[in-house]
C-alpha positions as CSV (number, residue, x, y, z in Angstrom):
1,X,-26.3,-30.8,14.8
2,X,-27.5,-29.3,11.5
3,X,-26.1,-25.8,10.9
4,X,-28.7,-23.4,9.5
5,X,-27.0,-21.1,6.9
6,X,-28.3,-17.6,7.5
7,X,-26.8,-15.1,5.0
8,X,-24.7,-12.5,6.7
9,X,-24.5,-14.4,9.9
10,X,-22.3,-17.5,9.4
11,X,-19.4,-17.7,11.8
12,X,-15.9,-19.2,11.5
13,X,-16.7,-22.1,13.9
14,X,-19.9,-22.9,12.0
15,X,-18.0,-22.9,8.7
16,X,-15.3,-25.1,10.1
17,X,-17.9,-27.5,11.4
18,X,-19.4,-27.7,7.9
19,X,-15.9,-28.2,6.4
20,X,-15.3,-31.1,8.8
21,X,-18.6,-32.8,7.9
22,X,-21.4,-31.3,9.9
23,X,-24.7,-31.2,8.1
24,X,-26.0,-27.8,6.9
25,X,-29.1,-26.3,5.2
26,X,-30.2,-22.9,4.1
27,X,-32.4,-20.8,6.3
28,X,-35.9,-21.0,4.8
29,X,-36.7,-17.5,6.0
30,X,-34.7,-16.1,3.1
31,X,-37.2,-17.3,0.5
32,X,-39.2,-14.1,0.2
33,X,-36.1,-12.0,-0.6
34,X,-34.8,-14.7,-3.0
35,X,-38.1,-14.8,-4.9
36,X,-38.4,-11.0,-5.0
37,X,-35.0,-10.6,-6.7
38,X,-35.8,-13.5,-9.1
39,X,-39.1,-11.8,-10.1
40,X,-37.2,-8.6,-10.9
41,X,-34.7,-10.5,-13.1
42,X,-37.6,-12.1,-15.0
43,X,-39.0,-8.6,-15.7
44,X,-35.7,-7.5,-17.1
45,X,-35.3,-10.6,-19.2
46,X,-38.7,-9.9,-20.8
47,X,-38.0,-6.2,-21.4
48,X,-36.1,-4.3,-24.1
49,X,-33.3,-2.8,-22.0
50,X,-30.1,-4.7,-22.3
51,X,-28.7,-5.9,-18.9
52,X,-25.4,-7.7,-18.7
53,X,-25.7,-11.5,-18.3
54,X,-29.5,-11.4,-18.4
55,X,-30.2,-10.7,-22.1
56,X,-26.7,-10.2,-23.3
57,X,-23.6,-12.3,-23.9
58,X,-20.7,-12.5,-21.4
59,X,-17.4,-10.8,-21.0
60,X,-16.2,-9.3,-24.3
61,X,-19.5,-10.5,-25.8
62,X,-21.5,-8.3,-23.5
63,X,-22.6,-6.1,-26.5
64,X,-24.4,-9.1,-28.1
65,X,-28.1,-9.0,-27.5
66,X,-29.9,-12.3,-26.7
67,X,-33.5,-12.8,-27.8
68,X,-36.0,-13.6,-25.0
69,X,-36.6,-17.1,-26.4
70,X,-32.9,-17.9,-26.1
71,X,-32.4,-16.8,-22.5
72,X,-32.6,-20.4,-21.1
73,X,-30.2,-21.7,-23.8
74,X,-27.8,-18.8,-23.0
75,X,-27.6,-19.9,-19.4
76,X,-27.1,-23.6,-20.2
77,X,-24.5,-22.8,-22.8
78,X,-22.7,-20.6,-20.3
79,X,-22.4,-23.5,-17.8
80,X,-21.2,-26.1,-20.4
81,X,-18.7,-23.7,-22.1
82,X,-17.2,-22.7,-18.7
83,X,-16.6,-26.3,-17.6
84,X,-12.9,-26.0,-18.4
85,X,-11.4,-27.0,-15.0
86,X,-8.3,-29.1,-15.1
87,X,-6.0,-30.8,-12.6
88,X,-6.5,-32.6,-9.3
89,X,-10.0,-32.5,-8.0
90,X,-11.0,-30.6,-4.9
91,X,-11.6,-32.7,-1.9
92,X,-15.3,-33.4,-0.9
93,X,-14.9,-31.4,2.4
94,X,-13.8,-28.3,0.4
95,X,-16.6,-28.8,-2.1
96,X,-19.1,-28.9,0.7
97,X,-17.8,-25.6,1.9
98,X,-18.1,-24.2,-1.6
99,X,-21.7,-25.3,-1.7
100,X,-22.4,-23.8,1.7
101,X,-20.9,-20.4,0.9
102,X,-22.7,-20.3,-2.5
103,X,-26.0,-20.8,-0.6
104,X,-25.0,-18.0,1.7
105,X,-24.3,-15.7,-1.2
106,X,-27.4,-16.5,-3.3
107,X,-29.6,-16.6,-0.2
108,X,-29.0,-12.9,0.4
109,X,-31.7,-12.2,-2.3
110,X,-29.6,-9.9,-4.5
111,X,-28.7,-12.4,-7.2
112,X,-32.0,-13.0,-9.0
113,X,-31.7,-16.8,-8.7
114,X,-35.1,-18.6,-8.1
115,X,-35.9,-20.4,-5.0
116,X,-36.4,-23.6,-7.0
117,X,-32.8,-23.4,-8.1
118,X,-31.4,-22.6,-4.7
119,X,-33.5,-25.4,-3.2
120,X,-31.8,-27.9,-5.5
121,X,-28.3,-26.8,-4.3
122,X,-29.6,-26.9,-0.7
123,X,-30.9,-30.4,-1.2
124,X,-27.6,-31.5,-2.8
125,X,-25.7,-30.4,0.2
126,X,-28.2,-32.0,2.6
127,X,-28.1,-35.3,0.7
128,X,-24.3,-35.3,0.2
129,X,-24.4,-35.0,-3.6
130,X,-20.9,-33.6,-4.0
131,X,-20.0,-32.2,-7.5
132,X,-16.6,-33.3,-8.9
133,X,-14.7,-30.0,-9.3
134,X,-11.2,-29.9,-10.9
135,X,-9.0,-27.5,-8.8
136,X,-7.3,-25.5,-11.6
137,X,-8.7,-22.9,-14.0
138,X,-9.7,-19.9,-12.0
139,X,-7.8,-16.6,-11.9
140,X,-10.1,-15.2,-9.2
141,X,-12.1,-12.9,-11.4
142,X,-14.8,-12.7,-12.8
143,X,-15.3,-15.1,-9.9
144,X,-14.2,-18.7,-9.9
145,X,-15.8,-19.3,-13.2
146,X,-14.4,-22.7,-14.3
147,X,-14.6,-24.6,-11.0
148,X,-18.0,-23.2,-10.1
149,X,-19.3,-24.2,-13.6
150,X,-18.5,-27.8,-12.7
151,X,-20.7,-27.4,-9.6
152,X,-23.5,-25.9,-11.6
153,X,-23.2,-28.6,-14.3
154,X,-24.4,-31.2,-11.9
155,X,-27.5,-29.1,-11.2
156,X,-28.5,-29.3,-14.8
157,X,-27.8,-33.0,-15.0
158,X,-24.3,-32.7,-16.6
159,X,-20.8,-33.2,-15.1
160,X,-20.1,-35.7,-12.4
161,X,-20.7,-36.0,-8.6
162,X,-20.0,-38.2,-5.7
163,X,-22.9,-39.8,-3.8
164,X,-22.0,-42.0,-0.9
165,X,-18.5,-42.3,-2.3
166,X,-19.8,-43.5,-5.7
167,X,-18.8,-41.4,-8.7
168,X,-21.8,-40.9,-11.1
169,X,-22.9,-38.6,-13.9
170,X,-24.6,-35.5,-12.7
171,X,-28.0,-36.8,-13.8
172,X,-27.6,-40.2,-12.1
173,X,-26.2,-38.6,-8.9
174,X,-29.2,-36.4,-8.6
175,X,-31.6,-39.3,-9.3
176,X,-29.9,-41.5,-6.7
177,X,-30.7,-38.8,-4.1
178,X,-34.2,-38.4,-5.4
179,X,-33.6,-35.1,-7.0
180,X,-34.1,-33.8,-10.6
181,X,-32.0,-31.4,-12.7
182,X,-33.2,-27.8,-13.0
183,X,-33.7,-25.8,-16.2
184,X,-31.9,-22.5,-15.5
185,X,-33.8,-19.3,-15.7
186,X,-32.6,-15.9,-16.7
187,X,-29.2,-15.0,-15.1
188,X,-29.1,-18.2,-13.0
189,X,-26.2,-19.7,-14.7
190,X,-24.2,-16.5,-14.3
191,X,-25.3,-16.3,-10.6
192,X,-24.0,-19.8,-10.0
193,X,-20.6,-19.4,-11.6
194,X,-19.9,-15.7,-10.7
195,X,-18.5,-15.4,-7.2
196,X,-15.5,-16.1,-5.0
197,X,-16.8,-19.3,-3.3
198,X,-14.1,-21.7,-4.5
199,X,-11.3,-19.3,-3.6
200,X,-12.9,-18.6,-0.2
201,X,-13.6,-22.2,0.6
202,X,-10.0,-23.2,-0.2
203,X,-8.6,-20.3,1.9
204,X,-10.9,-21.2,4.8
205,X,-9.7,-24.8,4.6
206,X,-6.1,-23.5,4.7
207,X,-7.0,-21.3,7.7
208,X,-8.6,-24.1,9.7
209,X,-5.6,-26.4,9.1
210,X,-3.1,-23.6,9.8
211,X,-4.8,-22.8,13.1
212,X,-4.6,-26.4,14.3
213,X,-0.9,-26.5,13.5
214,X,-0.3,-23.1,15.1
215,X,-1.8,-24.1,18.4
216,X,0.0,-27.5,18.3
217,X,3.2,-25.6,17.7
218,X,2.7,-23.9,21.1
219,X,2.6,-27.4,22.7
220,X,5.6,-28.6,20.8
221,X,7.5,-25.3,21.4
222,X,6.9,-25.7,25.2
223,X,8.1,-29.3,25.0
224,X,11.2,-28.2,23.1
225,X,11.9,-25.5,25.7
226,X,11.8,-28.0,28.5
227,X,13.8,-30.5,26.5
228,X,16.5,-27.9,25.9
229,X,16.3,-26.8,29.5
230,X,15.4,-23.4,28.2
231,X,14.4,-20.5,30.4
232,X,10.7,-19.6,30.9
233,X,11.6,-16.1,32.1
234,X,11.1,-14.6,28.6
235,X,7.5,-15.7,28.8
236,X,6.7,-13.5,31.8
237,X,3.5,-11.6,31.3
238,X,4.8,-8.1,31.9
239,X,7.3,-8.4,29.0
240,X,4.5,-8.9,26.6
241,X,2.1,-6.5,28.2
242,X,4.7,-3.8,27.6
243,X,4.5,-4.5,23.9
244,X,0.8,-4.9,23.8
245,X,0.4,-7.2,20.8
246,X,-2.6,-9.4,21.6
247,X,-1.4,-12.6,19.9
248,X,2.0,-12.3,21.6
249,X,0.4,-11.9,25.0
250,X,-1.8,-14.9,24.3
251,X,1.0,-17.1,23.1
252,X,3.1,-16.2,26.2
253,X,0.2,-17.0,28.5
254,X,-0.2,-20.4,26.8
255,X,3.5,-21.2,27.1
256,X,3.5,-20.3,30.8
257,X,0.5,-22.5,31.4
258,X,1.9,-25.4,29.4
259,X,5.2,-25.4,31.4
260,X,3.6,-24.7,34.8
261,X,4.8,-27.3,37.3
262,X,7.7,-28.6,35.3
263,X,10.5,-30.1,37.5
264,X,12.9,-29.7,34.6
265,X,12.3,-26.0,34.5
266,X,12.7,-25.6,38.3
267,X,16.0,-27.6,38.2
268,X,17.9,-24.9,36.3
269,X,16.1,-21.8,37.5
270,X,19.2,-20.9,39.5
271,X,22.8,-21.3,38.4
272,X,22.2,-21.7,34.7
273,X,25.4,-20.7,32.8
274,X,23.4,-19.5,29.8
275,X,22.4,-15.8,29.9
276,X,20.0,-16.2,26.9
277,X,18.4,-18.9,24.9
278,X,18.4,-18.8,21.1
279,X,15.6,-16.9,19.4
280,X,13.7,-20.1,18.5
281,X,13.2,-20.6,22.2
282,X,13.2,-17.1,23.6
283,X,11.2,-15.4,20.9
284,X,8.4,-17.9,20.6
285,X,5.7,-15.6,21.9
286,X,6.7,-12.8,19.5
287,X,6.7,-15.1,16.4
288,X,3.8,-17.4,17.3
289,X,1.8,-14.5,18.5
290,X,2.3,-12.5,15.3
291,X,1.2,-15.5,13.4
292,X,-1.9,-15.9,15.5
293,X,-2.8,-12.2,14.9
294,X,-2.2,-12.6,11.2
295,X,-4.4,-15.8,11.0
296,X,-7.2,-14.1,12.9
297,X,-7.0,-11.0,10.6
298,X,-7.2,-13.3,7.5
299,X,-10.0,-15.2,9.2
300,X,-12.1,-12.1,9.7
301,X,-11.7,-11.2,6.0
302,X,-12.8,-14.7,5.0
303,X,-15.7,-14.7,7.4
304,X,-17.0,-11.6,5.7
305,X,-16.4,-13.0,2.3
306,X,-18.2,-16.3,3.1
307,X,-21.3,-14.2,3.9
308,X,-20.8,-11.8,0.9
309,X,-22.8,-11.4,-2.3
310,X,-20.1,-11.8,-4.9
311,X,-21.9,-12.5,-8.2
312,X,-22.8,-10.0,-11.0
313,X,-25.0,-8.2,-11.9
314,X,-26.9,-7.6,-8.6
315,X,-30.5,-6.7,-7.9
316,X,-30.3,-3.6,-5.6
317,X,-32.9,-2.6,-3.0
318,X,-34.4,0.0,-5.4
319,X,-34.9,-2.6,-8.1
320,X,-32.0,-1.5,-10.2
321,X,-30.0,-4.3,-11.8
322,X,-26.4,-3.1,-11.8
323,X,-23.2,-4.6,-13.1
324,X,-20.3,-4.2,-10.6
325,X,-17.3,-6.1,-9.6
326,X,-17.9,-8.0,-6.3
327,X,-16.6,-11.1,-8.0
328,X,-13.0,-9.8,-7.9
329,X,-11.4,-11.9,-5.2
330,X,-8.6,-9.5,-4.1
331,X,-9.6,-9.7,-0.4
332,X,-9.4,-13.5,-0.6
333,X,-6.1,-13.3,-2.4
334,X,-4.6,-11.0,0.3
335,X,-6.0,-13.3,3.1
336,X,-4.5,-16.4,1.4
337,X,-1.1,-14.6,1.2
338,X,-1.3,-13.7,4.8
339,X,-2.1,-17.3,5.8
340,X,0.8,-18.5,3.7
341,X,3.3,-16.2,5.4
342,X,2.1,-17.3,8.9
343,X,2.3,-21.0,7.9
344,X,5.8,-20.4,6.6
345,X,7.0,-18.7,9.8
346,X,5.5,-21.2,12.2
347,X,7.3,-23.9,10.4
348,X,10.5,-22.0,10.1
349,X,10.9,-21.4,13.9
350,X,9.8,-24.9,14.7
351,X,12.4,-26.3,12.4
352,X,15.1,-24.3,14.2
353,X,13.9,-25.8,17.5
354,X,14.2,-29.3,16.0
355,X,17.7,-28.5,14.8
356,X,18.7,-27.2,18.3
357,X,17.6,-30.4,20.0
358,X,19.4,-32.8,17.7
359,X,22.7,-30.8,17.8
360,X,24.8,-31.8,20.8
361,X,26.7,-28.5,20.5
362,X,23.4,-26.6,21.2
363,X,21.1,-29.0,23.1
364,X,22.6,-28.6,26.6
365,X,23.6,-32.1,27.4
366,X,21.3,-34.1,25.1
367,X,22.9,-36.9,23.1
368,X,23.6,-36.3,19.4
369,X,20.4,-36.7,17.3
370,X,18.5,-37.8,20.5
371,X,19.6,-41.5,20.3
372,X,21.1,-43.3,23.3
373,X,23.9,-44.7,21.2
374,X,25.1,-42.1,18.6
375,X,27.2,-43.5,15.9
376,X,25.8,-47.0,15.9
377,X,22.4,-45.3,15.6
378,X,21.5,-42.1,13.6
379,X,18.4,-41.4,15.7
380,X,16.4,-38.4,14.5
381,X,19.2,-37.1,12.2
382,X,17.2,-37.4,9.0
383,X,13.9,-36.5,10.6
384,X,15.4,-33.1,11.1
385,X,16.6,-33.0,7.5
386,X,13.0,-33.8,6.4
387,X,11.7,-30.9,8.5
388,X,14.2,-28.7,6.8
389,X,13.1,-29.8,3.4
390,X,9.4,-29.2,4.2
391,X,10.3,-25.8,5.6
392,X,12.1,-24.8,2.4
393,X,9.2,-26.0,0.3
394,X,6.9,-23.7,2.2
395,X,9.3,-20.8,1.9
396,X,9.2,-21.2,-1.9
397,X,5.4,-21.4,-1.9
398,X,5.0,-18.3,0.3
399,X,5.6,-15.9,-2.6
400,X,2.4,-13.7,-2.7
401,X,0.0,-14.8,-5.4
402,X,-1.9,-11.6,-5.3
403,X,0.9,-9.5,-6.8
404,X,0.6,-11.5,-10.1
405,X,-2.0,-10.6,-12.6
406,X,-2.6,-11.4,-16.3
407,X,-5.3,-10.0,-18.6
408,X,-7.9,-12.5,-19.7
409,X,-11.1,-12.6,-21.8
410,X,-9.8,-10.5,-24.6
411,X,-8.6,-7.8,-22.1
412,X,-12.1,-7.3,-20.7
413,X,-10.9,-8.8,-17.5
414,X,-7.6,-7.1,-17.4
415,X,-6.7,-7.3,-13.7
416,X,-7.3,-10.5,-11.8
417,X,-6.6,-11.6,-8.2
418,X,-5.1,-15.1,-8.6
419,X,-6.9,-15.9,-5.4
420,X,-7.9,-19.5,-6.3
421,X,-4.5,-21.0,-6.7
422,X,-3.2,-18.6,-4.0
423,X,-5.6,-20.3,-1.6
424,X,-5.2,-23.8,-3.0
425,X,-1.5,-23.9,-2.3
426,X,-2.4,-23.5,1.4
427,X,-3.5,-27.1,1.6
428,X,-0.1,-28.4,0.7
429,X,1.6,-25.8,2.8
430,X,-0.5,-26.7,5.9
431,X,0.2,-30.4,5.3
432,X,3.9,-29.6,5.3
433,X,3.5,-27.6,8.5
434,X,1.6,-30.4,10.3
435,X,4.5,-32.7,9.3
436,X,7.1,-30.3,10.7
437,X,5.2,-29.8,14.0
438,X,4.8,-33.6,14.2
439,X,8.5,-34.1,13.8
440,X,9.1,-31.5,16.6
441,X,6.7,-33.4,18.8
442,X,8.8,-36.5,18.4
443,X,12.1,-34.8,19.0
444,X,10.9,-32.7,21.9
445,X,9.2,-35.7,23.6
446,X,12.4,-37.7,23.2
447,X,14.5,-34.8,24.6
448,X,12.2,-34.4,27.6
449,X,12.5,-38.2,28.3
450,X,16.3,-37.9,28.4
451,X,15.8,-35.4,31.3
452,X,14.4,-38.2,33.6
453,X,14.1,-38.5,36.5
454,X,13.1,-34.9,36.3
455,X,9.5,-34.6,35.1
456,X,8.0,-32.1,32.8
457,X,4.7,-30.3,33.6
458,X,1.4,-32.2,33.9
459,X,0.1,-30.5,30.7
460,X,3.2,-31.5,28.7
461,X,3.2,-35.0,30.2
462,X,-0.3,-35.3,28.8
463,X,1.1,-34.4,25.3
464,X,3.9,-36.9,25.6
465,X,1.5,-39.6,26.6
466,X,-0.6,-38.9,23.5
467,X,2.5,-39.1,21.4
468,X,3.6,-42.3,23.0
469,X,0.2,-43.8,22.4
470,X,1.0,-43.8,18.7
471,X,4.8,-43.6,18.4
472,X,7.1,-45.5,20.8
473,X,10.2,-43.9,22.2
474,X,13.2,-44.3,19.8
475,X,15.9,-46.5,21.1
476,X,17.6,-48.4,18.3
477,X,17.1,-47.1,14.7
478,X,14.0,-48.3,13.0
479,X,11.9,-47.6,9.9
480,X,10.9,-44.0,10.5
481,X,8.4,-43.0,7.8
482,X,5.4,-44.5,9.6
483,X,6.3,-42.7,12.8
484,X,6.4,-39.4,11.0
485,X,3.1,-40.0,9.4
486,X,1.5,-40.9,12.7
487,X,3.0,-37.8,14.4
488,X,1.5,-35.6,11.6
489,X,-2.0,-37.0,12.4
490,X,-1.6,-35.8,16.0
491,X,-1.3,-32.3,14.7
492,X,-3.9,-32.5,11.9
493,X,-6.5,-34.1,14.1
494,X,-5.9,-31.6,17.0
495,X,-5.0,-34.4,19.3
496,X,-2.0,-32.7,21.0
497,X,-4.0,-29.7,21.9
498,X,-6.9,-31.8,23.3
499,X,-4.4,-33.9,25.2
500,X,-2.8,-31.0,27.1
501,X,-6.2,-29.4,27.8
502,X,-7.5,-32.7,29.1
503,X,-4.4,-33.1,31.4
504,X,-4.6,-29.5,32.6
505,X,-7.8,-27.5,32.0
506,X,-5.9,-24.3,32.9
507,X,-3.7,-24.8,29.9
508,X,-6.4,-23.9,27.4
509,X,-4.9,-22.9,24.1
510,X,-6.0,-19.9,21.8
511,X,-9.1,-20.2,19.8
512,X,-9.7,-18.8,16.3
């Protein structure tokens, strides 16, 4: 299915589908608005009134007037001079999302970019011509200048791009797809590199990965609860209704559905010596639910930003061309910081559940480190240590990026958002989280299996079957790194969630 990008109307599911490889194209109905604003910019460029970025220099050089005959050179020089990205390159899936959100922004018809130029970017996305974009170099204002310049460079036949996995010069990449470079018109270079699309795409990618891990953590949390013979009473609906937090209510509902029909749970409903379980079991709805709420809040900010016009200057409805500050990525920076906090907390409480299950002093009858022969075998001892290391890394990375600013461009851009690297760190953090949840899947499945002949619920049995399809039960010690990598894919590919929903349709998990 090809997703039609209609400015102002793109949804999170649609953006996630594009991120995961679904084809997309710009809605052709926006052409009239695009051409109208481009015509207005052409008028300004031919006139005598100085307008920032159209017939002036940029940043601190805004007072330098550019002659009409040099306007095209100005835009080309802008792109080439701003190609200062460094570091590891953004993945093609993120770059596709960058391209899609740039089309949404420019397609709103307030940027003055010609239909010809927008059509080239649209054709690149449709033909999978993916610019090579280094990930570092943006401070999140005035837009993601350096990384977006690498995107724009391909459009003028410079830079590099991937086509069918082959890395080519920008000119050759376009030619291979049957496309030709564009000569930029007035303000077009600025329209292409001003904007928050790289920060937004990275934050969206982090959000999508975080949500998968968050829902998988409900599955592994329910498994851990059964493995530890924990009480399901704290998940009763009325407790959570009395508080009224929507994510908490939803998380508790999911946990009840996941554990419904468990023989393990029924076996200790009466006569259990423990009055209370540790917080990592008992407070799962409160913690996971708060994280779901936070992720949804960040998602709504990012949905709006993906549909936003964030370049500068803008062509307003009355024809005025006004320089503003929509390129400042503060909303994206805040959203990225929120996602980072949620990712950190989901991993922190999951790690405590792992630690509970491997500790014979806490695990209510399970063997030490979940091995049948502790001592001769170390079992899942170091898997828990690895989870702790990953949790600690995420804690260190959760420091808010948005509170750090530094003046740039000779103090013209004197307060910046730091949104781009604040969002980029989410990719490593969510990888770490998927690994933590994958380790919990292994420890919890192993713990539940030690409760035989008592059976877990049908939904959780479906999850265990999916785990065992890729990672066998641990008996004697073996090389573990491969097992952990496979468990991570169960989370990253959303397989645990699909497995429980296939086993028990009533156990449907929260949706973003």
